[in-house]
A tleap script that builds the chain and sets N, CA, C and O, in Angstrom:
source leaprc.protein.ff14SB
mol = sequence {
  NMET ILE ALA VAL GLY ILE ASP LEU GLU ARG
  THR ASP ARG LEU GLY ARG GLY ALA ASP ARG
  LEU VAL CYS THR MET ARG GLU ARG SER TRP
  VAL ALA ARG ALA ARG ARG PRO GLU SER ARG
  LEU SER VAL LEU PHE SER ALA LYS GLU ALA
  ILE TYR LYS ALA LEU HIE GLY ILE SER THR
  ARG PRO PRO VAL PHE HIE ASP VAL GLU ILE
  GLY LEU GLU GLY ASP ARG LEU ASP ILE ARG
  LEU ALA PRO GLU LEU LEU GLN GLU ASN ARG
  ARG ILE ASP GLY TRP PHE GLN LEU LEU PRO
  GLY LYS TYR VAL LEU ALA SER VAL ALA VAL
  ILE SER ALA THR GLY THR CGLU
}
set mol.1.N position { -3.017 3.439 -0.665 }
set mol.1.CA position { -1.704 3.232 -1.295 }
set mol.1.C position { -0.727 3.998 -0.621 }
set mol.1.O position { -0.959 5.134 -0.209 }
set mol.2.N position { 0.469 3.359 -0.478 }
set mol.2.CA position { 1.613 4.005 0.182 }
set mol.2.C position { 2.682 4.560 -0.677 }
set mol.2.O position { 3.376 5.514 -0.323 }
set mol.3.N position { 2.816 3.899 -1.905 }
set mol.3.CA position { 3.875 4.273 -2.739 }
set mol.3.C position { 3.906 3.534 -4.024 }
set mol.3.O position { 3.726 2.317 -4.018 }
set mol.4.N position { 4.140 4.241 -5.228 }
set mol.4.CA position { 4.340 3.529 -6.458 }
set mol.4.C position { 5.641 3.598 -7.218 }
set mol.4.O position { 6.452 4.478 -6.928 }
set mol.5.N position { 5.874 2.784 -8.107 }
set mol.5.CA position { 7.168 2.892 -8.823 }
set mol.5.C position { 6.691 2.318 -10.352 }
set mol.5.O position { 5.877 1.413 -10.540 }
set mol.6.N position { 7.364 3.032 -11.312 }
set mol.6.CA position { 6.960 2.835 -12.698 }
set mol.6.C position { 8.241 2.959 -13.396 }
set mol.6.O position { 9.025 3.880 -13.165 }
set mol.7.N position { 8.467 1.965 -14.309 }
set mol.7.CA position { 9.725 1.955 -15.271 }
set mol.7.C position { 9.446 1.632 -16.615 }
set mol.7.O position { 8.709 0.677 -16.862 }
set mol.8.N position { 9.913 2.267 -17.454 }
set mol.8.CA position { 9.886 2.043 -18.980 }
set mol.8.C position { 11.228 1.649 -19.576 }
set mol.8.O position { 12.102 2.513 -19.504 }
set mol.9.N position { 11.541 0.502 -20.148 }
set mol.9.CA position { 12.840 0.242 -20.731 }
set mol.9.C position { 12.772 -0.460 -22.009 }
set mol.9.O position { 11.824 -1.210 -22.242 }
set mol.10.N position { 13.619 -0.289 -22.772 }
set mol.10.CA position { 13.645 -1.013 -24.154 }
set mol.10.C position { 14.110 -2.494 -23.963 }
set mol.10.O position { 14.953 -2.778 -23.112 }
set mol.11.N position { 13.576 -3.366 -24.725 }
set mol.11.CA position { 13.872 -4.773 -24.446 }
set mol.11.C position { 15.019 -5.205 -25.074 }
set mol.11.O position { 15.311 -6.398 -24.994 }
set mol.12.N position { 15.877 -4.268 -25.821 }
set mol.12.CA position { 17.063 -4.684 -26.475 }
set mol.12.C position { 18.315 -3.940 -25.897 }
set mol.12.O position { 19.413 -3.998 -26.449 }
set mol.13.N position { 18.086 -3.267 -24.798 }
set mol.13.CA position { 19.158 -2.334 -24.309 }
set mol.13.C position { 20.162 -2.970 -23.448 }
set mol.13.O position { 21.286 -2.468 -23.435 }
set mol.14.N position { 19.901 -4.084 -22.670 }
set mol.14.CA position { 20.911 -4.697 -21.908 }
set mol.14.C position { 21.644 -5.682 -22.649 }
set mol.14.O position { 21.107 -6.506 -23.389 }
set mol.15.N position { 22.928 -5.583 -22.435 }
set mol.15.CA position { 23.939 -6.379 -23.017 }
set mol.15.C position { 24.250 -7.712 -22.226 }
set mol.15.O position { 23.768 -7.943 -21.117 }
set mol.16.N position { 25.108 -8.572 -22.905 }
set mol.16.CA position { 25.541 -9.850 -22.285 }
set mol.16.C position { 26.208 -9.476 -20.939 }
set mol.16.O position { 26.835 -8.431 -20.764 }
set mol.17.N position { 26.003 -10.462 -19.981 }
set mol.17.CA position { 26.477 -10.177 -18.773 }
set mol.17.C position { 25.801 -9.309 -17.726 }
set mol.17.O position { 26.145 -9.313 -16.544 }
set mol.18.N position { 24.792 -8.543 -18.236 }
set mol.18.CA position { 24.003 -8.026 -17.392 }
set mol.18.C position { 23.179 -8.622 -16.436 }
set mol.18.O position { 22.746 -8.108 -15.405 }
set mol.19.N position { 22.955 -10.020 -16.968 }
set mol.19.CA position { 22.127 -10.944 -15.955 }
set mol.19.C position { 22.699 -11.047 -14.779 }
set mol.19.O position { 22.001 -11.031 -13.766 }
set mol.20.N position { 23.952 -11.159 -14.718 }
set mol.20.CA position { 24.903 -11.482 -13.467 }
set mol.20.C position { 24.670 -10.302 -12.331 }
set mol.20.O position { 24.730 -10.457 -11.112 }
set mol.21.N position { 24.394 -9.103 -13.039 }
set mol.21.CA position { 24.406 -7.967 -12.140 }
set mol.21.C position { 22.894 -7.778 -11.624 }
set mol.21.O position { 22.670 -7.281 -10.520 }
set mol.22.N position { 21.995 -8.151 -12.382 }
set mol.22.CA position { 20.494 -7.910 -12.175 }
set mol.22.C position { 19.772 -9.058 -11.562 }
set mol.22.O position { 18.843 -8.843 -10.783 }
set mol.23.N position { 20.170 -10.344 -11.888 }
set mol.23.CA position { 19.265 -11.591 -11.575 }
set mol.23.C position { 19.849 -12.371 -10.411 }
set mol.23.O position { 21.064 -12.330 -10.214 }
set mol.24.N position { 19.102 -13.027 -9.688 }
set mol.24.CA position { 19.312 -14.065 -8.964 }
set mol.24.C position { 19.676 -15.348 -9.752 }
set mol.24.O position { 19.498 -15.338 -10.970 }
set mol.25.N position { 20.126 -16.351 -9.202 }
set mol.25.CA position { 20.547 -17.641 -9.828 }
set mol.25.C position { 19.217 -18.142 -10.600 }
set mol.25.O position { 19.164 -18.402 -11.802 }
set mol.26.N position { 18.231 -18.220 -9.740 }
set mol.26.CA position { 17.006 -18.849 -10.348 }
set mol.26.C position { 16.477 -17.942 -11.581 }
set mol.26.O position { 15.973 -18.488 -12.562 }
set mol.27.N position { 16.610 -16.551 -11.495 }
set mol.27.CA position { 16.179 -15.745 -12.608 }
set mol.27.C position { 17.007 -15.796 -13.678 }
set mol.27.O position { 16.530 -15.688 -14.808 }
set mol.28.N position { 18.342 -15.965 -13.483 }
set mol.28.CA position { 19.234 -16.401 -14.557 }
set mol.28.C position { 19.063 -17.496 -15.326 }
set mol.28.O position { 19.393 -17.570 -16.509 }
set mol.29.N position { 18.526 -18.399 -14.649 }
set mol.29.CA position { 18.077 -19.945 -15.265 }
set mol.29.C position { 17.020 -19.574 -16.100 }
set mol.29.O position { 17.093 -19.911 -17.282 }
set mol.30.N position { 15.981 -18.897 -15.678 }
set mol.30.CA position { 14.704 -18.462 -16.404 }
set mol.30.C position { 15.001 -17.843 -17.580 }
set mol.30.O position { 14.464 -18.175 -18.636 }
set mol.31.N position { 15.967 -16.799 -17.476 }
set mol.31.CA position { 16.226 -15.934 -18.703 }
set mol.31.C position { 16.970 -16.744 -19.700 }
set mol.31.O position { 16.661 -16.608 -20.884 }
set mol.32.N position { 18.025 -17.667 -19.329 }
set mol.32.CA position { 18.725 -18.414 -20.238 }
set mol.32.C position { 18.008 -19.331 -21.083 }
set mol.32.O position { 18.482 -19.701 -22.157 }
set mol.33.N position { 16.743 -19.768 -20.597 }
set mol.33.CA position { 15.888 -20.703 -21.177 }
set mol.33.C position { 15.015 -20.069 -22.308 }
set mol.33.O position { 14.381 -20.764 -23.101 }
set mol.34.N position { 15.025 -18.619 -22.333 }
set mol.34.CA position { 14.064 -18.089 -23.261 }
set mol.34.C position { 14.634 -18.002 -24.775 }
set mol.34.O position { 15.831 -18.026 -25.065 }
set mol.35.N position { 13.625 -17.904 -25.628 }
set mol.35.CA position { 13.871 -17.825 -27.052 }
set mol.35.C position { 14.571 -16.401 -27.381 }
set mol.35.O position { 15.336 -16.252 -28.334 }
set mol.36.N position { 14.249 -15.472 -26.560 }
set mol.36.CA position { 14.858 -14.056 -26.670 }
set mol.36.C position { 15.142 -13.715 -25.151 }
set mol.36.O position { 14.338 -13.153 -24.407 }
set mol.37.N position { 16.375 -14.130 -24.817 }
set mol.37.CA position { 16.679 -13.848 -23.370 }
set mol.37.C position { 16.787 -12.389 -23.047 }
set mol.37.O position { 16.480 -12.018 -21.914 }
set mol.38.N position { 17.222 -11.483 -23.997 }
set mol.38.CA position { 17.288 -10.165 -23.614 }
set mol.38.C position { 15.998 -9.424 -23.425 }
set mol.38.O position { 16.025 -8.330 -22.860 }
set mol.39.N position { 14.807 -9.964 -23.880 }
set mol.39.CA position { 13.470 -9.491 -23.601 }
set mol.39.C position { 13.112 -9.908 -22.138 }
set mol.39.O position { 12.563 -9.079 -21.411 }
set mol.40.N position { 13.410 -11.202 -21.665 }
set mol.40.CA position { 13.060 -11.554 -20.382 }
set mol.40.C position { 13.919 -10.792 -19.416 }
set mol.40.O position { 13.416 -10.341 -18.387 }
set mol.41.N position { 15.194 -10.625 -19.697 }
set mol.41.CA position { 16.092 -9.784 -18.781 }
set mol.41.C position { 15.646 -8.394 -18.510 }
set mol.41.O position { 15.720 -7.826 -17.420 }
set mol.42.N position { 15.162 -7.892 -19.650 }
set mol.42.CA position { 14.455 -6.554 -19.645 }
set mol.42.C position { 13.374 -6.234 -18.658 }
set mol.42.O position { 13.271 -5.237 -17.943 }
set mol.43.N position { 12.473 -7.430 -18.775 }
set mol.43.CA position { 11.300 -7.418 -17.974 }
set mol.43.C position { 11.670 -7.419 -16.421 }
set mol.43.O position { 11.009 -6.837 -15.561 }
set mol.44.N position { 12.741 -8.105 -16.213 }
set mol.44.CA position { 13.269 -8.375 -14.740 }
set mol.44.C position { 13.789 -6.987 -14.382 }
set mol.44.O position { 13.388 -6.412 -13.370 }
set mol.45.N position { 14.729 -6.424 -15.255 }
set mol.45.CA position { 15.362 -5.186 -14.872 }
set mol.45.C position { 14.350 -4.066 -14.737 }
set mol.45.O position { 14.542 -3.230 -13.854 }
set mol.46.N position { 13.356 -3.973 -15.479 }
set mol.46.CA position { 12.384 -3.010 -15.451 }
set mol.46.C position { 11.441 -3.137 -14.098 }
set mol.46.O position { 11.093 -2.146 -13.456 }
set mol.47.N position { 11.101 -4.394 -13.780 }
set mol.47.CA position { 10.478 -4.700 -12.555 }
set mol.47.C position { 11.209 -4.166 -11.294 }
set mol.47.O position { 10.631 -3.507 -10.429 }
set mol.48.N position { 12.446 -4.481 -11.256 }
set mol.48.CA position { 13.371 -4.213 -10.347 }
set mol.48.C position { 13.649 -2.684 -10.054 }
set mol.48.O position { 13.764 -2.205 -8.926 }
set mol.49.N position { 13.737 -2.007 -11.224 }
set mol.49.CA position { 13.706 -0.634 -11.186 }
set mol.49.C position { 12.450 0.039 -10.553 }
set mol.49.O position { 12.489 0.944 -9.719 }
set mol.50.N position { 11.348 -0.527 -11.066 }
set mol.50.CA position { 10.073 0.060 -10.531 }
set mol.50.C position { 9.977 -0.230 -9.030 }
set mol.50.O position { 9.518 0.619 -8.266 }
set mol.51.N position { 10.379 -1.349 -8.631 }
set mol.51.CA position { 10.490 -1.597 -7.144 }
set mol.51.C position { 11.310 -0.719 -6.429 }
set mol.51.O position { 10.837 -0.138 -5.453 }
set mol.52.N position { 12.478 -0.535 -6.772 }
set mol.52.CA position { 13.508 0.426 -6.188 }
set mol.52.C position { 12.812 1.837 -6.068 }
set mol.52.O position { 12.905 2.458 -5.009 }
set mol.53.N position { 12.154 2.320 -7.082 }
set mol.53.CA position { 11.554 3.599 -7.140 }
set mol.53.C position { 10.540 3.620 -6.040 }
set mol.53.O position { 10.442 4.593 -5.293 }
set mol.54.N position { 9.774 2.546 -5.930 }
set mol.54.CA position { 8.562 2.485 -4.880 }
set mol.54.C position { 9.180 2.415 -3.457 }
set mol.54.O position { 8.626 3.013 -2.535 }
set mol.55.N position { 10.274 1.725 -3.265 }
set mol.55.CA position { 10.773 1.503 -1.980 }
set mol.55.C position { 11.719 2.472 -1.389 }
set mol.55.O position { 12.001 2.558 -0.194 }
set mol.56.N position { 12.242 3.293 -2.495 }
set mol.56.CA position { 13.480 4.138 -1.975 }
set mol.56.C position { 13.274 4.970 -0.788 }
set mol.56.O position { 14.131 5.171 0.072 }
set mol.57.N position { 11.968 5.487 -0.795 }
set mol.57.CA position { 11.714 6.659 0.384 }
set mol.57.C position { 11.029 5.957 1.400 }
set mol.57.O position { 10.880 6.645 2.409 }
set mol.58.N position { 10.525 4.729 1.476 }
set mol.58.CA position { 9.856 4.149 2.633 }
set mol.58.C position { 10.567 2.945 3.228 }
set mol.58.O position { 10.062 2.418 4.219 }
set mol.59.N position { 11.713 2.453 2.708 }
set mol.59.CA position { 12.368 1.447 3.364 }
set mol.59.C position { 13.446 1.761 4.104 }
set mol.59.O position { 14.001 2.852 3.974 }
set mol.60.N position { 13.864 0.829 4.971 }
set mol.60.CA position { 15.052 1.089 5.915 }
set mol.60.C position { 16.343 1.505 4.931 }
set mol.60.O position { 17.209 2.339 5.194 }
set mol.61.N position { 16.243 0.810 3.904 }
set mol.61.CA position { 17.480 1.029 3.005 }
set mol.61.C position { 16.956 0.799 1.721 }
set mol.61.O position { 15.991 0.040 1.628 }
set mol.62.N position { 17.455 1.357 0.655 }
set mol.62.CA position { 17.133 1.105 -0.719 }
set mol.62.C position { 17.557 -0.495 -1.220 }
set mol.62.O position { 18.652 -0.982 -0.941 }
set mol.63.N position { 16.610 -1.148 -1.926 }
set mol.63.CA position { 17.191 -2.441 -2.420 }
set mol.63.C position { 18.047 -2.373 -3.436 }
set mol.63.O position { 18.061 -1.450 -4.250 }
set mol.64.N position { 18.909 -3.479 -3.443 }
set mol.64.CA position { 19.795 -3.732 -4.589 }
set mol.64.C position { 19.040 -4.894 -5.307 }
set mol.64.O position { 18.096 -5.513 -4.817 }
set mol.65.N position { 19.617 -5.110 -6.599 }
set mol.65.CA position { 19.042 -6.037 -7.460 }
set mol.65.C position { 18.675 -7.468 -6.851 }
set mol.65.O position { 17.587 -8.014 -7.036 }
set mol.66.N position { 19.729 -8.010 -6.094 }
set mol.66.CA position { 19.723 -9.275 -5.622 }
set mol.66.C position { 18.928 -9.485 -4.330 }
set mol.66.O position { 18.854 -10.597 -3.809 }
set mol.67.N position { 18.283 -8.306 -3.780 }
set mol.67.CA position { 17.352 -8.320 -2.759 }
set mol.67.C position { 15.937 -8.753 -3.070 }
set mol.67.O position { 15.101 -9.099 -2.236 }
set mol.68.N position { 15.787 -8.691 -4.334 }
set mol.68.CA position { 14.417 -8.838 -5.061 }
set mol.68.C position { 14.532 -10.118 -6.089 }
set mol.68.O position { 15.442 -10.290 -6.900 }
set mol.69.N position { 13.588 -10.834 -5.905 }
set mol.69.CA position { 13.380 -12.016 -6.918 }
set mol.69.C position { 11.995 -12.105 -7.486 }
set mol.69.O position { 11.010 -12.255 -6.765 }
set mol.70.N position { 11.939 -12.011 -8.769 }
set mol.70.CA position { 10.740 -11.972 -9.542 }
set mol.70.C position { 10.389 -13.033 -10.275 }
set mol.70.O position { 11.197 -13.552 -11.045 }
set mol.71.N position { 9.115 -13.493 -10.123 }
set mol.71.CA position { 8.461 -14.462 -10.927 }
set mol.71.C position { 7.397 -13.816 -11.886 }
set mol.71.O position { 7.026 -12.683 -11.578 }
set mol.72.N position { 6.938 -14.309 -12.844 }
set mol.72.CA position { 5.943 -13.841 -13.663 }
set mol.72.C position { 4.824 -14.890 -13.699 }
set mol.72.O position { 5.079 -16.084 -13.860 }
set mol.73.N position { 3.430 -14.359 -13.527 }
set mol.73.CA position { 2.265 -14.914 -13.660 }
set mol.73.C position { 1.231 -14.202 -14.331 }
set mol.73.O position { 0.440 -13.452 -13.760 }
set mol.74.N position { 1.250 -14.474 -15.690 }
set mol.74.CA position { 0.460 -13.850 -16.727 }
set mol.74.C position { 1.248 -12.262 -16.825 }
set mol.74.O position { 2.443 -12.164 -17.104 }
set mol.75.N position { 0.483 -11.236 -16.584 }
set mol.75.CA position { 1.077 -9.933 -16.567 }
set mol.75.C position { 1.243 -9.466 -15.285 }
set mol.75.O position { 1.450 -8.261 -15.137 }
set mol.76.N position { 1.185 -10.259 -14.246 }
set mol.76.CA position { 1.541 -9.887 -12.746 }
set mol.76.C position { 2.960 -10.389 -12.476 }
set mol.76.O position { 3.498 -11.336 -13.049 }
set mol.77.N position { 3.500 -9.601 -11.497 }
set mol.77.CA position { 4.789 -9.908 -11.113 }
set mol.77.C position { 4.708 -10.605 -9.788 }
set mol.77.O position { 3.955 -10.131 -8.938 }
set mol.78.N position { 5.422 -11.707 -9.521 }
set mol.78.CA position { 5.404 -12.472 -8.111 }
set mol.78.C position { 6.693 -11.953 -7.588 }
set mol.78.O position { 7.790 -12.317 -8.010 }
set mol.79.N position { 6.493 -11.044 -6.605 }
set mol.79.CA position { 7.767 -10.288 -6.003 }
set mol.79.C position { 7.949 -10.876 -4.717 }
set mol.79.O position { 7.056 -10.982 -3.876 }
set mol.80.N position { 9.426 -11.351 -4.553 }
set mol.80.CA position { 9.841 -11.809 -3.206 }
set mol.80.C position { 10.863 -10.778 -2.941 }
set mol.80.O position { 11.654 -10.497 -3.842 }
set mol.81.N position { 10.937 -10.120 -1.671 }
set mol.81.CA position { 11.802 -9.217 -1.251 }
set mol.81.C position { 12.528 -9.772 -0.046 }
set mol.81.O position { 12.045 -10.647 0.671 }
set mol.82.N position { 13.901 -9.130 0.171 }
set mol.82.CA position { 14.403 -9.445 1.447 }
set mol.82.C position { 13.538 -8.765 2.532 }
set mol.82.O position { 13.033 -7.653 2.386 }
set mol.83.N position { 13.413 -9.558 3.663 }
set mol.83.CA position { 12.400 -9.351 4.548 }
set mol.83.C position { 12.441 -7.843 5.208 }
set mol.83.O position { 11.404 -7.249 5.505 }
set mol.84.N position { 13.676 -7.324 5.391 }
set mol.84.CA position { 13.808 -6.010 6.015 }
set mol.84.C position { 13.362 -4.846 5.064 }
set mol.84.O position { 13.300 -3.696 5.499 }
set mol.85.N position { 13.068 -5.132 3.835 }
set mol.85.CA position { 12.775 -4.022 2.893 }
set mol.85.C position { 11.273 -3.570 3.042 }
set mol.85.O position { 10.915 -2.493 2.567 }
set mol.86.N position { 10.448 -4.352 3.667 }
set mol.86.CA position { 9.064 -3.869 3.543 }
set mol.86.C position { 8.512 -4.123 4.978 }
set mol.86.O position { 8.707 -5.223 5.496 }
set mol.87.N position { 7.844 -3.168 5.624 }
set mol.87.CA position { 7.195 -3.353 7.026 }
set mol.87.C position { 6.138 -4.473 6.848 }
set mol.87.O position { 5.585 -4.783 5.792 }
set mol.88.N position { 5.967 -4.994 8.005 }
set mol.88.CA position { 5.001 -6.239 8.196 }
set mol.88.C position { 3.694 -5.959 7.700 }
set mol.88.O position { 3.046 -6.859 7.165 }
set mol.89.N position { 3.162 -4.612 7.843 }
set mol.89.CA position { 1.739 -4.614 7.595 }
set mol.89.C position { 1.679 -4.049 6.105 }
set mol.89.O position { 0.633 -3.492 5.772 }
set mol.90.N position { 2.589 -4.135 5.299 }
set mol.90.CA position { 2.648 -3.824 3.995 }
set mol.90.C position { 2.788 -4.917 2.909 }
set mol.90.O position { 3.433 -5.937 3.152 }
set mol.91.N position { 2.223 -4.726 1.783 }
set mol.91.CA position { 2.496 -5.700 0.661 }
set mol.91.C position { 2.898 -4.903 -0.532 }
set mol.91.O position { 2.745 -3.682 -0.572 }
set mol.92.N position { 3.428 -5.618 -1.530 }
set mol.92.CA position { 3.822 -5.028 -2.816 }
set mol.92.C position { 3.215 -5.876 -3.908 }
set mol.92.O position { 3.343 -7.099 -3.859 }
set mol.93.N position { 2.576 -5.302 -4.867 }
set mol.93.CA position { 2.007 -5.772 -5.972 }
set mol.93.C position { 2.528 -5.175 -7.311 }
set mol.93.O position { 2.742 -3.968 -7.426 }
set mol.94.N position { 2.716 -6.035 -8.283 }
set mol.94.CA position { 3.279 -5.481 -9.546 }
set mol.94.C position { 2.695 -6.051 -10.825 }
set mol.94.O position { 2.105 -7.131 -10.792 }
set mol.95.N position { 2.846 -5.321 -12.026 }
set mol.95.CA position { 2.404 -5.711 -13.197 }
set mol.95.C position { 3.403 -5.248 -14.264 }
set mol.95.O position { 4.103 -4.262 -14.030 }
set mol.96.N position { 3.493 -5.833 -15.288 }
set mol.96.CA position { 4.266 -5.480 -16.522 }
set mol.96.C position { 3.515 -5.658 -17.774 }
set mol.96.O position { 2.606 -6.486 -17.845 }
set mol.97.N position { 3.886 -4.855 -18.842 }
set mol.97.CA position { 3.332 -4.976 -20.125 }
set mol.97.C position { 4.529 -4.836 -21.170 }
set mol.97.O position { 5.381 -3.950 -21.105 }
set mol.98.N position { 4.475 -5.804 -22.114 }
set mol.98.CA position { 5.270 -5.491 -23.376 }
set mol.98.C position { 4.504 -4.652 -24.435 }
set mol.98.O position { 3.426 -4.926 -24.962 }
set mol.99.N position { 5.284 -3.587 -24.625 }
set mol.99.CA position { 4.539 -2.501 -25.693 }
set mol.99.C position { 5.353 -2.631 -26.940 }
set mol.99.O position { 6.488 -3.094 -27.053 }
set mol.100.N position { 4.501 -2.099 -27.926 }
set mol.100.CA position { 5.193 -1.995 -29.352 }
set mol.100.C position { 6.543 -1.186 -29.450 }
set mol.100.O position { 6.808 -0.205 -28.755 }
set mol.101.N position { 7.263 -1.675 -30.302 }
set mol.101.CA position { 8.441 -0.907 -30.451 }
set mol.101.C position { 9.576 -1.237 -29.476 }
set mol.101.O position { 10.476 -0.454 -29.173 }
set mol.102.N position { 9.427 -2.507 -29.015 }
set mol.102.CA position { 10.470 -3.060 -28.176 }
set mol.102.C position { 10.579 -2.397 -26.743 }
set mol.102.O position { 11.689 -2.095 -26.303 }
set mol.103.N position { 9.578 -2.201 -26.114 }
set mol.103.CA position { 9.529 -1.678 -24.809 }
set mol.103.C position { 8.769 -2.651 -23.815 }
set mol.103.O position { 7.932 -3.475 -24.184 }
set mol.104.N position { 9.180 -2.442 -22.471 }
set mol.104.CA position { 8.497 -3.060 -21.408 }
set mol.104.C position { 8.175 -1.978 -20.440 }
set mol.104.O position { 9.021 -1.121 -20.185 }
set mol.105.N position { 7.003 -1.970 -19.889 }
set mol.105.CA position { 6.444 -1.043 -18.852 }
set mol.105.C position { 6.311 -1.914 -17.696 }
set mol.105.O position { 5.726 -2.987 -17.838 }
set mol.106.N position { 6.803 -1.564 -16.534 }
set mol.106.CA position { 6.587 -2.441 -15.294 }
set mol.106.C position { 6.069 -1.212 -14.108 }
set mol.106.O position { 6.557 -0.082 -14.090 }
set mol.107.N position { 5.190 -1.600 -13.323 }
set mol.107.CA position { 4.765 -0.842 -12.311 }
set mol.107.C position { 4.448 -1.652 -11.133 }
set mol.107.O position { 4.007 -2.795 -11.250 }
set mol.108.N position { 4.680 -1.040 -9.890 }
set mol.108.CA position { 4.389 -1.581 -8.682 }
set mol.108.C position { 3.759 -0.638 -7.654 }
set mol.108.O position { 3.960 0.575 -7.698 }
set mol.109.N position { 3.031 -1.194 -6.776 }
set mol.109.CA position { 2.295 -0.516 -5.707 }
set mol.109.C position { 2.659 -1.171 -4.388 }
set mol.109.O position { 2.602 -2.382 -4.176 }
set mol.110.N position { 3.046 -0.219 -3.506 }
set mol.110.CA position { 3.046 -0.774 -2.143 }
set mol.110.C position { 1.722 -0.327 -1.319 }
set mol.110.O position { 1.361 0.839 -1.160 }
set mol.111.N position { 1.107 -1.416 -0.854 }
set mol.111.CA position { -0.376 -1.140 -0.320 }
set mol.111.C position { -0.201 -1.546 1.263 }
set mol.111.O position { 0.679 -2.295 1.686 }
set mol.112.N position { -1.075 -0.991 1.945 }
set mol.112.CA position { -1.338 -1.391 3.328 }
set mol.112.C position { -2.048 -2.793 3.375 }
set mol.112.O position { -3.138 -2.945 2.825 }
set mol.113.N position { -1.470 -3.724 3.981 }
set mol.113.CA position { -2.023 -4.926 4.152 }
set mol.113.C position { -3.347 -5.082 5.115 }
set mol.113.O position { -4.206 -5.963 5.074 }
set mol.114.N position { -3.248 -4.008 5.948 }
set mol.114.CA position { -4.412 -3.897 7.010 }
set mol.114.C position { -5.458 -2.915 6.472 }
set mol.114.O position { -6.593 -2.995 6.942 }
set mol.115.N position { -5.199 -2.026 5.564 }
set mol.115.CA position { -6.125 -1.074 4.891 }
set mol.115.C position { -6.183 0.108 5.797 }
set mol.115.O position { -7.031 0.984 5.623 }
set mol.116.N position { -5.399 0.152 6.655 }
set mol.116.CA position { -5.415 1.530 7.576 }
set mol.116.C position { -4.462 2.678 7.068 }
set mol.116.O position { -4.580 3.788 7.587 }
set mol.117.N position { -3.582 2.484 6.143 }
set mol.117.CA position { -2.713 3.585 5.859 }
set mol.117.C position { -3.201 4.195 4.502 }
set mol.117.O position { -2.621 5.167 4.019 }
savepdb mol mol.pdb
quit
């Protein structure tokens, strides 16, 4: 393992308009279709914060919110990054969990794709 990032957020913390700062257009559409959009937005925000923490020290530059697009597959994060943020021989995996008390926990790991690091 090369780097990890973890983030814990309340699911009711982000206000209206935060989606424009945090989300890509595809993510904004997904958030808007939710019964509880603030909860979906919080998952994306927490995931992107965890990614920032993992990449901050190992990337050529720190990512910004729109450098990352997140999809969800069960409790796994489908992470798409701007190509220059991750070296070719590395991959990033991520997970999230909704917790009691209106919290979301997101975690990511940057792993060597070749198994040599």
